[in-house]
MARNU-19491 format. One record per atom (N, C-alpha, C, O): x, y, z. Coordinates in steps of 0.001 Angstrom, whole numbers, padded with zeros to 6 digits, always signed. Example, Ala and Ser with C-alpha at 12.3 -4.5 7.8 and 13.67 -1.06 7.14 Angstrom:
2
+013190-005690+007800/+012300-004500+007800/+013200-003300+007800/+014236-003319+008465/+012850-002250+007080/+013670-001060+007140/+012900+000030+007870/+013409+001138+008039/
//
This chain:
327
+021882+061055+146218/+021558+059990+145279/+020542+059008+145850/+020276+057975+145235/+019969+059308+147013/+018882+058503+147531/+019323+057279+148304/+020514+057023+148481/+018319+056520+148765/+018556+055401+149672/+019225+054205+148999/+019768+053344+149691/+019200+054128+147668/+019903+053026+146996/+021413+053146+147193/+022117+052137+147180/+021917+054368+147376/+023351+054631+147511/+023718+055043+148929/+024749+054617+149449/+022896+055859+149553/+023222+056440+150856/+022486+055751+152002/+021435+055141+151806/+023049+055858+153186/+022478+055244+154375/+022784+056113+155588/+023333+057207+155451/+022432+055631+156769/+022752+056350+158001/+024251+056305+158287/+024763+057104+159071/+024958+055359+157641/+026413+055308+157754/+027028+056360+156834/+026316+057013+156071/+028332+056524+156905/+029013+057464+156035/+029384+056828+154710/+029936+055728+154688/+029092+057497+153608/+029501+057061+152268/+030457+058101+151692/+030137+059289+151660/+031614+057666+151242/+032616+058580+150705/+033218+057999+149434/+032858+056907+148994/+034141+058754+148857/+035004+058307+147748/+034249+057720+146565/+034527+056585+146178/+033292+058458+145967/+032651+057942+144756/+033649+057905+143595/+034352+058882+143338/+033700+056788+142912/+034516+056646+141700/+033611+056075+140624/+033133+054946+140736/+033380+056858+139584/+032472+056448+138517/+033288+055906+137348/+034245+056544+136909/+032916+054737+136845/+033578+054225+135647/+033394+055234+134518/+032335+055853+134422/+034402+055414+133660/+034309+056438+132618/+033067+056350+131744/+032595+057377+131256/+032514+055137+131526/+031299+055048+130713/+030050+055441+131489/+028956+055475+130925/+030202+055739+132782/+029089+056225+133589/+028136+055161+134084/+027069+055490+134603/+028493+053877+133938/+027528+052808+134247/+027798+052042+135538/+026949+051265+135975/+028955+052241+136154/+029266+051584+137421/+029820+052610+138384/+030719+053377+138037/+029284+052627+139601/+029712+053558+140635/+030263+052767+141814/+029589+051891+142355/+031498+053083+142207/+032118+052486+143383/+032136+053523+144505/+032429+054694+144267/+031824+053093+145724/+031894+053999+146870/+032503+053232+148043/+032638+052009+148000/+032864+053967+149081/+033349+053363+150317/+032360+053703+151423/+032014+054869+151616/+031901+052677+152154/+030917+052869+153232/+031553+052524+154580/+032329+051577+154700/+031199+053319+155583/+031731+053117+156934/+031479+051718+157460/+030389+051167+157308/+032499+051152+158080/+032337+049989+158958/+033030+050351+160272/+033859+049603+160792/+032662+051522+160786/+033366+052139+161898/+033871+053478+161417/+033852+053750+160216/+034322+054321+162327/+034669+055685+161941/+035982+055790+161176/+036238+056815+160545/+036815+054762+161215/+038104+054849+160528/+038241+053867+159375/+039131+054038+158542/+037401+052852+159296/+037510+051847+158237/+036291+051864+157325/+035196+052250+157733/+036501+051437+156079/+035429+051399+155087/+035494+050095+154296/+036553+049476+154192/+034362+049686+153744/+034282+048614+152764/+033960+049213+151399/+033357+050282+151308/+034365+048517+150344/+034046+048929+148979/+032690+048349+148595/+032445+047156+148774/+031815+049191+148071/+030511+048787+147546/+030402+049307+146118/+031138+050210+145722/+029472+048729+145340/+029298+049206+143969/+027825+049145+143564/+027037+048383+144124/+027481+049974+142573/+026131+050028+142023/+026241+050142+140514/+027211+050705+140006/+025257+049615+139785/+025232+049723+138331/+023991+050499+137889/+022936+050434+138520/+024147+051222+136802/+023040+052035+136296/+022048+051168+135530/+022441+050358+134690/+020766+051341+135822/+019714+050584+135146/+019346+051249+133816/+019783+052362+133522/+018541+050552+133028/+018133+051069+131719/+017368+052381+131834/+017434+053215+130931/+016638+052575+132942/+015855+053801+133115/+016665+054948+133707/+016118+056018+133972/+017974+054734+133920/+018832+055784+134439/+018983+055784+135948/+019818+056513+136484/+018185+054976+136644/+018307+054889+138098/+019453+053944+138464/+020003+053263+137599/+019802+053907+139733/+020926+053096+140200/+020437+051911+141024/+019506+052036+141819/+021070+050766+140826/+020741+049584+141613/+021196+049788+143053/+022055+050626+143329/+020620+049024+143956/+021027+049092+145349/+022468+048628+145477/+022884+047676+144816/+023230+049307+146332/+024637+048982+146497/+024856+047529+146899/+024084+046953+147666/+025943+046945+146354/+026370+045607+146735/+027789+045675+147277/+028638+046387+146740/+028037+044928+148346/+029387+044837+148882/+030245+044028+147913/+029848+042945+147482/+031421+044552+147572/+032258+043887+146570/+032929+042634+147125/+033401+041798+146355/+032976+042491+148446/+033453+041264+149058/+034970+041081+149037/+035727+041998+148718/+035383+039861+149390/+036801+039507+149381/+037252+039224+147952/+036425+038810+147140/+038515+039426+147605/+039616+039806+148484/+039826+041308+148611/+040819+041732+149201/+038910+042139+148068/+039123+043590+148106/+038771+044196+149454/+039366+045193+149862/+037802+043599+150151/+037442+044077+151480/+038049+043185+152549/+037974+041958+152479/+038648+043822+153532/+039206+043110+154670/+039024+043979+155914/+038110+044802+155954/+039857+043816+156907/+039691+044571+158155/+040210+045999+158065/+040085+046764+159021/+040789+046363+156933/+041391+047681+156782/+040433+048718+156228/+039219+048520+156203/+041013+049840+155781/+040264+050937+155179/+040287+050718+153667/+041247+051097+152997/+039229+050108+153131/+039203+049687+151725/+038480+050711+150873/+037295+050975+151075/+039201+051290+149918/+038681+052396+149106/+039192+052253+147677/+040385+052031+147470/+038302+052377+146684/+038710+052458+145281/+039180+053871+144991/+038505+054835+145353/+040327+054008+144345/+040798+055342+143974/+040668+055594+142478/+040662+056748+142049/+040562+054530+141672/+040415+054725+140231/+039954+053439+139584/+040248+052344+140066/+039228+053582+138484/+038814+052450+137657/+039178+052779+136219/+038937+053893+135755/+039753+051826+135519/+040112+052054+134129/+038856+052110+133264/+037812+051601+133672/+038933+052721+132075/+037743+052839+131221/+037072+051515+130895/+035859+051469+130687/+037855+050425+130847/+037267+049123+130542/+036593+048485+131751/+035939+047450+131622/+036750+049104+132939/+036137+048604+134177/+036696+047241+134568/+036041+046484+135284/+037893+046927+134107/+038512+045636+134396/+039712+045732+135329/+040279+044710+135717/+040106+046959+135694/+041228+047184+136602/+040838+048246+137623/+040311+049297+137260/+041098+047971+138897/+040846+048925+139966/+042148+049237+140683/+042966+048349+140922/+042332+050503+141024/+043414+050896+141919/+042795+051209+143273/+041744+051845+143353/+043449+050760+144332/+042879+050805+145670/+043846+051456+146651/+045064+051406+146477/+043274+052069+147688/+044099+052493+148810/+044460+051278+149646/+043685+050325+149735/+045642+051312+150262/+046042+050266+151183/+046831+049154+150533/+046838+049000+149311/+047499+048379+151376/+048304+047255+150927/+047748+045958+151499/+047213+045933+152608/+047883+044873+150726/+047288+043588+151056/+048357+042515+151176/+049359+042543+150461/+048139+041565+152087/+048946+040352+152109/+048477+039418+150997/+047431+039649+150390/+049244+038373+150733/+048917+037470+149630/+047597+036739+149828/+046999+036268+148860/+047131+036638+151081/+045841+035991+151343/+044686+036994+151366/+043559+036625+151696/+044952+038265+151017/+043919+039287+150989/+043732+040029+152292/+042936+040966+152348/+044439+039645+153344/+044309+040324+154634/+045054+041657+154617/+045848+041931+153717/+044783+042473+155623/+045367+043813+155698/+046863+043755+155973/+047308+043073+156896/+047634+044473+155166/+049060+044652+155413/+049336+046042+155946/+050083+046206+156911/+048723+047066+155309/+048898+048449+155753/+047810+049314+155142/+047370+049068+154018/+047373+050332+155883/+046414+051286+155339/+047103+052372+154516/+046423+053208+153922/+048423+052378+154468/+049177+053375+153725/+049721+052766+152443/+050255+051657+152456/+049584+053500+151320/+050050+053014+150034/+048898+052663+149121/+047738+052841+149492/+049200+052159+147910/+048169+051820+146933/+048457+050470+146291/+049598+050010+146260/+047396+049843+145778/+047473+048522+145173/+046645+048487+143895/+045883+049410+143608/+046807+047400+143128/+046049+047223+141892/+045461+045824+141869/+046089+044872+142331/+044242+045697+141323/+043568+044416+141185/+042953+044327+139796/+042596+045345+139204/+042826+043083+139266/+042318+042868+137922/+041101+041946+137956/+041028+041019+138763/+040155+042218+137071/+038971+041368+136963/+039338+040048+136273/+040080+040024+135290/+038799+038961+136815/+038958+037643+136205/+037568+037081+135905/+036566+037756+136139/+037501+035880+135400/+036209+035260+135113/+035432+034938+136383/+034217+034743+136341/+036128+034884+137504/+035458+034517+138761/+035422+035632+139796/+034856+035442+140873/+036003+036782+139505/+036006+037877+140485/+037209+038772+140289/+037570+039094+139157/+037841+039182+141400/+038982+040083+141360/+040213+039395+141943/+040111+038603+142879/+041378+039709+141374/+042623+039161+141895/+042954+039813+143242/+042491+040914+143538/+043752+039127+144043/+044234+039727+145285/+045090+040945+144946/+046037+040828+144168/+044777+042116+145516/+045502+043335+145153/+047000+043243+145431/+047428+042679+146438/+047783+043806+144519/+049244+043799+144589/+049736+045235+144727/+049183+046146+144111/+050751+045432+145516/+051296+046763+145796/+051821+047447+144538/+052462+046820+143695/+051538+048746+144426/+052156+049614+143427/+053254+050398+144144/+052981+051109+145111/+054469+050271+143683/+055606+050889+144375/+055757+052363+144007/+055789+052721+142830/+055850+053212+145032/+056146+054633+144883/+057433+054894+145657/+057494+054629+146858/+058450+055403+144994/+059759+055600+145621/+059658+056536+146821/+059063+057612+146745/+060253+056100+147929/+060324+056909+149150/+058951+057433+149565/+058806+058589+149964/+057945+056558+149464/+056598+056983+149861/+056444+056912+151375/+056766+055898+151995/+055951+057991+151960/+055513+058006+153346/+054478+059110+153508/+054412+060035+152698/+053686+059008+154542/+052633+059977+154812/+052551+060167+156318/+052344+059201+157054/+052711+061398+156784/+052707+061694+158218/+051300+061868+158772/+051127+062008+159983/+050292+061860+157903/+048903+062014+158319/+048222+060646+158340/+048686+059702+157701/+047120+060553+159079/+046355+059302+159119/+045692+058996+157791/+045512+057833+157430/+045321+060064+157049/+044553+059897+155822/+045377+060246+154598/+046328+061024+154676/+045007+059667+153470/+045654+059913+152192/+044597+059790+151103/+043557+059167+151317/+044848+060371+149952/+043945+060197+148813/+044753+060347+147534/+045775+061033+147509/+044278+059692+146459/+045057+059578+145228/+044156+059739+144005/+042955+059477+144059/+044768+060178+142896/+044078+060192+141610/+045086+059959+140494/+045861+060861+140176/+045096+058772+139891/+045941+058550+138720/+045282+059131+137473/+044058+059235+137407/+046079+059502+136500/+045533+059915+135208/+044999+058687+134484/+045293+057553+134864/+044217+058920+133444/+043608+057817+132711/+044614+056862+132115/+044339+055667+132012/+045796+057366+131711/+046823+056502+131143/+047711+055870+132213/+048607+055086+131900/+047460+056214+133465/+048192+055700+134633/+049685+056037+134593/+050493+055371+135241/+050046+057066+133834/+051441+057493+133778/+051778+058470+134900/+052952+058711+135183/+050754+059032+135537/+050942+060051+136570/+049942+059813+137692/+048793+059451+137438/+050374+060014+138926/+049483+059927+140075/+049597+061204+140890/+050691+061602+141288/+048459+061844+141136/+048386+062978+142054/+047907+062440+143397/+046988+061622+143451/+048527+062897+144471/+048150+062393+145792/+048112+063511+146822/+048785+064532+146683/+047307+063292+147862/+047235+064198+149008/+047830+063488+150208/+047247+062535+150725/+048993+063950+150654/+049693+063365+151796/+050420+064477+152540/+050625+065570+152012/+050802+064179+153764/+051616+065117+154543/+053048+064607+154568/+053315+063491+155013/+053961+065434+154088/+055371+065064+154033/+056222+066215+154559/+055800+067371+154568/+057409+065875+154988/+058316+066893+155506/+058658+067910+154416/+058891+067545+153264/+058685+069190+154796/+059017+070258+153866/+057852+070789+153064/+058053+071551+152118/+056620+070398+153423/+055442+070877+152709/+055057+072295+153104/+055736+072943+153901/+053949+072766+152528/+053494+074129+152783/+052601+074226+154018/+052480+075297+154613/+051980+073122+154403/+051077+073162+155545/+050884+071777+156108/+051839+071144+156559/+049649+071302+156085/+049355+069956+156566/+049443+069008+155375/+050536+068780+154857/+048315+068449+154929/+048378+067626+153724/+048480+068524+152491/+047708+069470+152340/+049426+068227+151624/+049623+068938+150367/+049354+067999+149202/+049234+066786+149376/+049261+068582+148009/+049144+067813+146781/+050534+067562+146204/+051340+068479+146049/+050793+066274+145887/+052070+065848+145318/+051792+065073+144031/+050667+064641+143781/+052853+064903+143211/+052712+064171+141963/+053863+063182+141817/+055001+063483+142177/+053555+061981+141278/+054562+060971+140973/+054372+060501+139541/+053255+060507+139023/+055468+060092+138896/+055440+059705+137489/+055862+058247+137330/+056773+057770+138008/+055183+057555+136424/+055454+056140+136184/+056834+055956+135562/+057219+056690+134652/+057572+054965+136065/+058904+054646+135578/+058845+053424+134660/+057812+052761+134560/+059955+053137+133999/+060003+052046+133023/+059691+050696+133657/+059160+049808+132989/+060015+050529+134942/+059776+049250+135604/+058375+049141+136210/+058074+048159+136888/+057504+050152+135971/+056148+050115+136478/+055962+050771+137834/+054831+050945+138287/+057060+051139+138489/+056961+051866+139747/+056739+053360+139469/+056678+053785+138315/+056622+054139+140538/+056415+055582+140393/+057510+056345+141133/+058055+055872+142131/+057815+057526+140623/+058894+058338+141166/+058543+058885+142551/+057389+058845+142976/+059544+059383+143230/+059336+059998+144545/+058350+061158+144425/+058468+061962+143500/+057378+061266+145339/+056383+062345+145248/+057026+063725+145229/+057936+064017+146005/+056531+064570+144320/+057020+065937+144162/+055914+066912+144516/+054802+066805+143999/+056213+067873+145400/+055206+068850+145790/+054757+069658+144575/+055586+070078+143767/+053437+069877+144442/+052892+070535+143253/+052863+072053+143357/+052352+072723+142460/+053411+072608+144450/+053643+074038+144499/+052644+074858+145284/+051580+074378+145674/+053021+076124+145507/+052262+077030+146371/+050976+077537+145739/+050108+078035+146454/+050823+077430+144426/+049565+077861+143803/+048421+076955+144249/+047308+077426+144483/+048695+075652+144367/+047668+074695+144784/+047624+074513+146295/+046545+074377+146873/+048787+074509+146940/+048869+074145+148353/+048893+075364+149257/+049411+076421+148897/+048314+075190+150454/+048190+076281+151406/+048737+075844+152760/+049333+074775+152890/+048521+076694+153770/+048938+076393+155139/+048094+075290+155768/+048474+074734+156799/+046936+074963+155151/+046011+073986+155718/+045980+072739+154835/+046919+072501+154074/+044922+071947+154924/+044818+070693+154179/+044280+070895+152766/+043322+071639+152557/+044902+070227+151803/+044353+070016+150467/+044209+068509+150267/+045106+067746+150624/+043073+068077+149693/+042875+066641+149592/+041893+066224+148523/+041405+067049+147751/+041605+064921+148484/+040747+064230+147509/+040931+064779+146088/+039966+065234+145475/+042169+064741+145558/+042387+065238+144188/+041699+064340+143170/+041537+063138+143383/+041298+064952+142054/+040743+064197+140936/+041200+064850+139640/+040885+066009+139372/+041954+064090+138833/+042362+064545+137504/+041312+064081+136504/+041079+062882+136356/+040681+065025+135819/+039646+064692+134838/+040263+063931+133663/+041481+063958+133485/+039433+063249+132854/+039956+062469+131723/+040772+063275+130717/+041523+062693+129935/+040641+064613+130719/+041451+065413+129796/+042906+065538+130240/+043729+066092+129511/+043232+065025+131437/+044583+065066+132005/+045070+066487+132283/+046266+066694+132491/+044179+067457+132289/+044564+068849+132519/+043809+069491+133677/+044337+070377+134349/+042585+069051+133909/+041718+069716+134872/+041776+068981+136207/+041509+067781+136277/+042127+069709+137265/+042292+069139+138592/+041244+069703+139538/+041101+070918+139674/+040508+068797+140195/+039564+069169+141242/+040116+068665+142575/+040694+067580+142632/+039943+069436+143637/+040422+069019+144953/+039728+069868+146018/+039175+070927+145724/+039768+069385+147253/+039226+070214+148329/+040348+070970+149010/+041501+070541+149021/+039977+072112+149578/+040915+072897+150363/+040152+073583+151491/+038973+073910+151354/+040831+073790+152584/+040269+074570+153691/+040662+076042+153595/+040279+076849+154443/+041428+076388+152560/+041884+077761+152411/+040726+078677+152022/+039760+078243+151394/+040833+079925+152396/+039831+080913+152007/+040052+081305+150549/+041157+081114+150042/+039041+081851+149842/+037660+082031+150314/+036852+080743+150188/+037021+079978+149239/+035975+080521+151160/+035170+079320+151161/+033800+079572+151735/+033499+080667+152210/+032961+078535+151688/+031585+078655+152164/+031374+077994+153522/+030316+078144+154133/+032390+077257+153997/+032211+076574+155268/+033471+075836+155648/+034509+076451+155892/+033384+074490+155700/+034555+073682+156027/+035416+073514+154794/+035976+074482+154281/+035521+072276+154315/+036262+072021+153086/+035390+072376+151881/+034224+071984+151823/+035946+073110+150928/+035278+073434+149677/+036037+072805+148514/+037230+072521+148629/+035349+072588+147395/+035963+072017+146205/+036391+073134+145265/+035634+074066+144995/+037628+073019+144769/+038222+074001+143863/+038617+073299+142557/+038713+072073+142502/+038843+074097+141512/+039303+073582+140230/+040488+074404+139752/+040530+075617+139955/+041453+073746+139116/+042621+074406+138556/+043001+073708+137262/+042699+072528+137081/+043664+074428+136355/+044092+073874+135065/+045617+073773+135010/+046334+074693+135402/+046087+072636+134514/+047528+072439+134314/+047986+073281+133126/+047367+073238+132063/+049077+074052+133300/+049515+074997+132277/+050673+074491+131435/+050943+075049+130372/+051372+073434+131888/+052441+072852+131090/+052646+071406+131540/+051850+070874+132314/+053707+070776+131057/+053946+069362+131349/+054739+069123+132628/+055074+067980+132935/+055046+070182+133379/+055831+070012+134606/+054993+069468+135760/+055530+068872+136693/+053702+069670+135696/+052768+069291+136764/+052977+070115+138038/+052459+069762+139098/+053727+071200+137937/+053872+072123+139067/+053453+073543+138687/+053579+074463+139494/+052960+073724+137472/+052536+075040+136993/+051031+075001+136748/+050574+074376+135792/+050259+075666+137607/+048801+075562+137610/+048150+076940+137657/+048717+077897+138185/+046953+077016+137095/+046176+078245+137208/+045721+078430+138655/+045651+077466+139418/+045416+079659+139023/+044928+079949+140382/+043646+079176+140632/+042698+079310+139858/+043582+078371+141687/+042377+077572+141946/+041132+078444+142091/+041165+079520+142689/+040037+077945+141525/+038761+078657+141565/+037749+077844+142362/+037546+076658+142105/+037120+078496+143328/+036068+077848+144102/+034895+077514+143172/+034466+078367+142394/+034370+076279+143244/+033276+075880+142360/+031949+076551+142693/+030972+076388+141963/+031907+077291+143773/+030733+078112+144053/+029638+077401+144832/+029750+076218+145155/+028583+078141+145126/+027530+077640+146016/+026640+076585+145358/+025842+075947+146044/+026762+076386+144025/+026043+075283+143391/+026591+073944+143875/+025862+072956+143948/+027889+073920+144208/+028575+072705+144653/+028882+072762+146145/+028616+071803+146869/+029435+073868+146606/+029930+073968+147973/+028879+074508+148939/+028056+075354+148587/+028933+073993+150167/+027972+074361+151208/+028740+074725+152469/+029966+074837+152460/+027995+074907+153553/+028622+075164+154842/+029157+073878+155466/+029783+073915+156526/+028908+072717+154801/+029376+071432+155304/+030734+071052+154756/+031513+071905+154329/+031008+069750+154774/+032280+069186+154306/+032060+068675+152893/+031427+067638+152701/+032578+069393+151901/+032337+069098+150485/+033646+068628+149850/+034605+069393+149748/+033676+067356+149421/+034931+066725+149004/+034656+065678+147926/+033505+065453+147552/+035723+065035+147426/+035631+063896+146505/+034808+064207+145252/+033851+063496+144944/+035176+065259+144538/+034503+065610+143288/+035081+064770+142154/+036300+064669+142015/+034208+064166+141340/+034646+063347+140214/+033598+063402+139111/+032451+063767+139369/+033977+063044+137880/+033033+063041+136761/+033222+061764+135942/+034228+061068+136078/+032234+061469+135087/+032427+060416+134098/+033162+061007+132900/+033446+062205+132880/+033474+060179+131896/+034273+060641+130762/+033577+061750+129970/+034227+062683+129499/+032261+061645+129827/+031520+062678+129110/+031398+063958+129912/+031052+065006+129366/+031683+063881+131217/+031490+065013+132135/+030049+065501+132107/+029778+066688+132288/+029131+064573+131879/+027715+064928+131907/+027242+065147+133339/+026438+066036+133621/+027767+064310+134239/+027415+064423+135656/+028678+064462+136505/+029691+063847+136172/+028596+065196+137607/+029629+065167+138633/+029090+064425+139843/+027888+064436+140109/+029984+063786+140567/+029645+063065+141794/+030535+063618+142902/+031716+063880+142674/+029987+063794+144083/+030748+064359+145177/+030179+063906+146514/+029129+063267+146580/+030895+064251+147571/+030499+063910+148933/+030235+065201+149694/+030988+066168+149578/+029152+065206+150479/+028845+066344+151335/+028185+065852+152614/+027546+064800+152636/+028349+066630+153677/+027661+066348+154940/+026389+067173+155082/+025646+067005+156049/+026133+068054+154138/+024952+068921+154221/+023701+068144+153813/+023671+067543+152739/+022667+068149+154663/+021379+067483+154391/+021548+065982+154145/+020805+065401+153354/+022510+065353+154808/+022780+063933+154590/+021853+063061+155426/+021230+063527+156380/+021772+061768+155043/+020980+060794+155802/+021612+060498+157154/+020917+060245+158139/+022942+060533+157187/+023653+060208+158404/+024871+061079+158545/+024775+062221+158995/+026026+060553+158163/+027236+061360+158171/+027468+061913+156761/+026836+062894+156369/+028375+061284+155994/+028610+061765+154633/+027701+061021+153650/+027439+059832+153830/+027222+061709+152622/+026404+061113+151570/+027005+061425+150204/+027805+062347+150051/+026593+060624+149209/+027007+060825+147823/+025943+061628+147094/+024757+061305+147164/+026363+062668+146399/+025465+063525+145618/+025902+063519+144161/+027066+063261+143858/+024969+063804+143262/+025293+063955+141849/+024653+065232+141329/+023622+065674+141835/+025268+065810+140328/+024762+067061+139762/+025050+067078+138269/+026134+066683+137839/+024096+067528+137487/+024279+067634+136030/+025066+068902+135729/+024768+069969+136265/+026070+068779+134871/+026957+069888+134571/+026552+070612+133299/+026105+069994+132332/+026711+071923+133309/+026516+072718+132100/+027790+072657+131262/+028828+072211+131749/+027721+073097+130019/+028876+073022+129122/+030070+073799+129681/+031208+073349+129549/+029833+074934+130289/+030939+075756+130791/+031601+075144+132022/+032708+075533+132393/+030932+074198+132647/+031484+073556+133843/+032282+072298+133530/+032883+071714+134431/+032300+071871+132276/+032940+070609+131919/+034421+070799+131620/+034821+071856+131132/+035256+069771+131912/+036652+069802+131451/+036722+069633+129944/+035691+069500+129284/+037934+069637+129393/+038106+069510+127942/+037558+068163+127459/+037587+067186+128207/+037051+068097+126202/+036449+066856+125697/+037473+065748+125480/+038651+066009+125239/+036998+064498+125571/+037820+063318+125329/+037038+062367+124435/+035852+062574+124177/+037711+061328+123969/+037091+060315+123124/+037178+058961+123820/+038243+058585+124311/+036065+058224+123868/+036091+056863+124386/+036076+055887+123220/+035174+055923+122383/+037082+055013+123166/+037169+054009+122114/+036851+052638+122706/+037301+052309+123803/+036073+051843+121974/+035599+050545+122441/+035971+049483+121413/+035869+049718+120208/+036400+048324+121883/+036733+047237+120971/+036639+045892+121670/+036310+045814+122853/+036934+044822+120913/+036954+043465+121465/+038207+042754+120980/+038692+043002+119876/+038724+041861+121826/+039891+041065+121464/+039448+039626+121236/+038830+039009+122104/+039774+039093+120046/+039413+037713+119693/+040660+036938+119322/+041602+037489+118753/+040657+035658+119647/+041722+034768+119216/+041619+034581+117694/+040561+034213+117183/+042712+034835+116978/+042690+034787+115518/+042302+033403+114991/+041635+033295+113962/+042721+032339+115698/+042456+030986+115225/+041066+030483+115599/+040372+029882+114778/+040664+030731+116843/+039393+030176+117333/+038243+031164+117267/+037081+030768+117351/+038555+032450+117115/+037555+033521+117110/+036843+033665+118461/+035776+034273+118544/+037439+033106+119510/+036879+033236+120852/+037478+034450+121555/+038604+034861+121273/+036693+035018+122483/+037172+036183+123225/+038288+035769+124177/+038271+034668+124727/+039250+036654+124366/+040380+036378+125249/+040720+037631+126056/+040344+038744+125689/+041434+037428+127155/+041954+038533+127951/+043285+038986+127361/+044121+038163+126988/+043474+040310+127280/+044718+040832+126712/+044951+042247+127224/+044018+042950+127611/+046218+042647+127217/+046573+044023+127550/+046668+044841+126269/+047309+044428+125303/+046024+046008+126271/+045976+046885+125103/+046699+048186+125440/+046509+048748+126519/+047532+048661+124510/+048277+049902+124722/+048014+050846+123551/+048076+050445+122390/+047717+052113+123875/+047552+053151+122863/+048741+054104+122938/+049170+054500+124022/+049273+054470+121747/+050403+055382+121675/+050053+056595+120823/+049278+056498+119872/+050628+057728+121175/+050545+058911+120331/+051275+058587+119025/+052454+058233+119041/+050572+058709+117898/+051149+058311+116608/+052340+059168+116218/+053171+058741+115415/+052437+060366+116770/+053536+061277+116434/+054746+061065+117317/+055872+060998+116825/+054525+060958+118623/+055631+060890+119577/+055967+059477+120035/+057066+059238+120536/+055040+058538+119870/+055236+057188+120371/+054989+057042+121857/+055168+055956+122409/+054583+058112+122515/+054328+058097+123958/+053052+057327+124270/+052046+057486+123579/+053089+056492+125307/+051894+055770+125738/+050886+056755+126330/+051206+057511+127247/+049672+056735+125797/+048650+057675+126257/+047407+056972+126782/+046488+057632+127267/+047361+055662+126697/+046215+054934+127220/+046502+053452+127297/+047218+052902+126460/+045935+052801+128314/+046082+051364+128462/+044743+050746+128814/+043906+051389+129447/+044538+049518+128413/+043290+048825+128708/+043573+047348+128908/+044619+046836+128510/+042624+046680+129531/+042704+045237+129747/+041350+044673+129345/+040329+045061+129912/+041324+043773+128386/+040042+043274+127894/+039372+042365+128929/+040038+041658+129685/+038058+042404+128939/+037269+041575+129850/+037471+040106+129492/+037280+039729+128335/+037854+039259+130464/+038138+037861+130140/+036923+037082+129662/+037078+036031+129040/+035719+037570+129935/+034510+036881+129488/+034037+037364+128128/+033663+036559+127275/+034054+038675+127922/+033482+039248+126698/+034528+039692+125687/+034212+039888+124514/+035787+039854+126136/+036833+040364+125261/+036768+041865+125035/+037600+042421+124319/+035784+042528+125641/+035590+043956+125400/+036592+044798+126186/+036968+044457+127307/+037013+045899+125579/+037869+046858+126277/+037433+048272+125904/+036790+048494+124877/+037795+049209+126755/+037498+050619+126517/+038705+051440+126952/+039425+051058+127874/+038918+052550+126296/+039979+053460+126689/+039520+054886+126393/+038843+055133+125395/+039892+055819+127264/+039561+057231+127081/+040823+057978+126686/+041856+057846+127341/+040744+058771+125607/+041903+059457+125066/+041589+060942+124836/+040455+061297+124513/+042596+061804+125004/+042395+063217+124689/+041971+063414+123243/+042446+062710+122352/+041089+064355+123009/+040515+064613+121686/+041523+065337+120793/+042324+066138+121276/+041479+065050+119480/+042200+065837+118514/+043577+065321+118123/+044355+066061+117521/+043904+064054+118451/+045195+063483+118075/+045002+062141+117373/+043911+061572+117397/+046072+061638+116746/+046048+060324+116108/+046785+059333+117002/+047772+059677+117653/+046287+058090+117023/+046834+057098+117934/+047117+055776+117215/+046502+055461+116195/+048051+055020+117766/+048317+053653+117346/+047922+052720+118471/+048064+053069+119643/+047430+051541+118135/+047019+050552+119117/+047843+049291+118951/+048112+048863+117828/+048244+048694+120064/+048970+047425+120022/+048622+046589+121242/+048189+047115+122268/+048814+045291+121122/+048542+044370+122212/+049820+043913+122879/+049776+043128+123826/
//
C-alpha cells in the first residue's frame, strides 16, 4: 500500500471499517509492542498518511485494533487497560467508544475462564458482536495455537472458549482469524501443509450454527500466498478489496498489502444500512445505541452506536431477511 501506510518498521493487523473509508493498523514500537495508527481514504481513492491514534488507546503495551463496528464509533482492542489508560495486561480484549473529544478509556470485555499459554493472541468478533473467534493456545488443543469460539451472554460477557475442531486446527499454529460480514466465511493463517512457504492464508465456510462444523480449509493460492509470512486477511463490507500482511517484498519487516477481489473470491453479500438519530423535540443529533433484530426470530443481528457529533450510524446485515430496528 506504499509509503503512506508502510515503513521500515513492521506494520500488522489491518482492520478496515466496513464502509472501506478508514484503515486501522498496528505499527512496531519494538519487536513485541505496537501502537495503533489510522488512515482515511481520500476522494481520489488514495490513502492519507498514517496518524498515531494517541492516548488513551496507545500506551506501553501491545496496542492492536481487532474490530471496528460499521458505524466506526466502537473499537475492540487487544489487551487490558487500567482506568488511567495505562497497561494492565497484554492478554484479553477491551472496548472503547468514540466521543465528541476522542475515545473513551478501554474497558475489559469478560470471557469466562480465558487464558492463553502463548505470547500472542488474535481475535475476530462477528459484525453483531454475538460471537468471537480467537487464536490462543489452551490445554487440550490439537497443536500450538488453535482456533476457538466464544458466545455473548445475556450480561454482555462471553462464554468459555470452545475449540472449533480438527477440520480447522492442526498440529501447528492457526491464527489471525477473520469472520467476513456474512458471518459464514472464515479466513485464517495456518502453517499446515499444503502451503507456499511459512504461514499461508486459508478460507473455510461455516456449515451450521454450532461453529464447530466447517468446510475443509482451502489455500487462497499464489495470488495471495507467498514464500513469506502471509497473515491478517480482512475485507470491507462490499468485499471489493482484501487487506493482508506479508513479509515478501516489504519495506522493512511486515507490510500491509491490498488486492482487488473477483466475484468468485468474495464472501456472501451483505447490506449496509445508514441512518441518523435526532432528538424528537430539538431535532438535534444525539448519541444512541441502535439494535437490529431478525423480524422473524427476534434474535439480535446487528448493533450500532450513533456518532455523537453527526448522529449518523451504520450497520451491516446479512442479505435476504427482514429486520426490526430499536433504540
